[in-house]
N, C-alpha and C positions, 0 to 999 in steps of 0.2 A: 573095429576094435571095441571091445566091451568096456563100458565105463562102470566103475564100481563106486557107488555113492557112499560117502562117509556120513554115517549118522552121528549127530551130535549127542553126546551123553546128556540125558536130562539132568537138570540141577537137583541136588539132593534136597529133600524136604527138610526145612529147619524145624527142630523140635526144642522144647524147653531144656531137655537134657543136653542136646547138642549145643545150644547157646551157652549153657552153663560151662560145658567143657571148653568151648572156645574162649570164654572169658578167663577161665582158669589158665589156659595155655598162655594167653597174653599177659596175665599177671606174672606168671613165672618167667616168661621171655624177657620182660622188662628187667628183672633182676639178673638174669643170665647174660644178656647182652651188655648190661652195665658193668658186670664183673669181668667178662672175658673179651669184650670188644666185638666188633662185627666179624672181622676175619677169622677169629679163633673160636667163635661159637658154632657148634654143630646142632643140627636138629635133634641128634641123639642126646645132647646135653639137656635140652629143654624137655624132651620126652622122659628122660630118667627122673627129673625132678617132679614132673607132673604125675608120674606113675603110669605112663602110656608107652606104646611102641612108636617107632619112627613112622611106620605106615599110618598109625592112628593120628599123628600130627598132620600128615599129608592129606588126610581126609578133610581137614579144616583150612589148611594153608598149603598151596601147591608147591611152595619152595621156601628156602630160608629168606630169600629176598622179600617175598610177600609177607612173611611173618614179621620181618623187621619193619617194613613199612607200616603195618598195622600196629606194631608195638610203638613206633614213633608217634602215631596218632594218639594212642593211649597216654603216652608221656606228655604230649602237648596239652592234654586236658588238665594235667596236674600243675602246669606252670602258670605263673601270673601273666596277666595282660598289662598293657600300658596303664589301664585304669585301675589296676590293683594298688596303685600308690595311695598313701593316706589322703583322706578327703581334703585336709588343709593344704596339701601339695596340689591336688587337682584344682582347688579353688584359685590357685595362683597362676594357672594357665599352662599352655603347651610347653614352653621352654623350661619352666620349673619342673614339670613332670619329667622331661628329658634329663634335666640336671639330677633329679632324684635317682633315676635308673643308671645314669653314668656313675654316680657315686656308689650305688649298690654293686655295680660291676667291678669296681676297683677296690672297694673296702671289704665287701662281704662275699668273696669269691664262692659261689655256691658249688657244693660238691655232692649234691643229692642225686639219687638215682635218675629222676626225670631229666635233670640237666646233663647227666652223662649220656643219656640217649639222644638228647638234643644235639650235643656236639658230635656224637658218632654219626648222626644223620647228616650233619652239615659238612664234616671234614674227614671222616674215617670210614666211609662206606663206598661201595662200587658206584660207578657213574650212573648206571641204570637206576639204582636206588636213589641217588641224589636227584635225578630227573623227576622221579615219582614224588619225592618229598617236596621239591620245588613246585610242582603242579598242585600238590595238596595245600601248601602254604599260600599259593596264589589264589586258589579257588575258595578255600575255607577261611583264610586269614585268622587263625586261632589266637594270634597275639593282638588282634583288633587294630592293626596298624593303620589301615585305611580310615577306620572310624576315628582314630586318634588324630590323623591329619585333618579330617573334616572338622573335628572339634577345634583344632588350631585355626582353621579358616573362619569358622563361626566366631571365634574370639577376636578376629582381626589381627592375629599374630603372624599368619601366613598369607602371602599375596594371593588374592582371589583369582588372578589370571594364570596361576600355575596349575598344571595337571595334577590332581590329587593322587592319581595312581603312580605317576612318576615320583612325586614327593614321597609317597609311602615306600617305594622301592629304594629311593635314596636314603631314607631313614633306616631301613633294614640294613643296607650296605654299611652305613656309618656305625650303627650299633654293633654289627657283627665284627667289624674291624677293630672297634674300640675294645670290645669284650675279649677278642682274641689277643690283643696286645697286652691286656691286663692279666690274661690267663697264665702266661709263662714268659720268661725272659726270652726264650727262643723265638716266640711269635712276635715279640715287640720290635718290629722292623725299624721303627723310627726312634727307638730308645726313649719313648715317652715314660715308661714305667720301670726304668732301671732300678735294680735292687739297691738297697742301701738306706742309711738313716734318714735321708731326705726324700724317700720315695713318696710318702704321704703328701708332702708339700708339692712335689712335682706333679702328682696325680691331680691335686686340687687345682693347680695352675692350668694343667692340660684340660680339665673339665671346663674351667672358666673360659679359656680361649676357644674350645670347641663350641660352646654355647654361643659365644660371640660370633664365630664364623657362621654358624647356622642361622643366627638372626640376620646377618648381612645377606646370606644367600636366599633365605626363604621369606624374610619379612617384606611387608608392603614397601613398594619403591618410594624412597624419599621419606618413609615414616621414621618416627623417633625411635631410638633404641634405648632400652633401660639397662 
């Protein structure tokens, strides 16, 4: 039986013009995905705004899935890291940086385009997209979570016998859950941020207790708590 060899298509040579077009597609895709969501965005929607055809988009991105993953990476470059807190907060150490971002999450609910892409990637995209995003977050750590944990260990605020990668994953889980609860009443499974005149007071108490729990869980064994 004759075997037919499949020849791989050689990769297209990158050009300055091609790179500029690719960047333009990503810039537009950030806005389109943020407006329409993942499920309702079509490649045609992006192509129309860029002034290209759908096949022209596919020359740079093989699918909507790949386009969104690359769009997510662009959005993450625009978001703050743990160390984007004010210097006076950073000087107070690991747990005060956490407190700062917890407060930002509950008081200043961000509704910017990059944050919309961030939440689409975490909660509103296909499983294959979510897997790719998880791999990207783990390998690139754009929020600098592992570095943040190592900072806490250097400061003596986190027990030195803990696995920093495990602590980083734990911190990511906690902040995701906390932010989701503050995002809308429907996501607030524990009723921490119920709407009403006392919401700000409940939020501040929840933050204080969360920081206390994290100190107990992550702090040096038998160490003093502040």
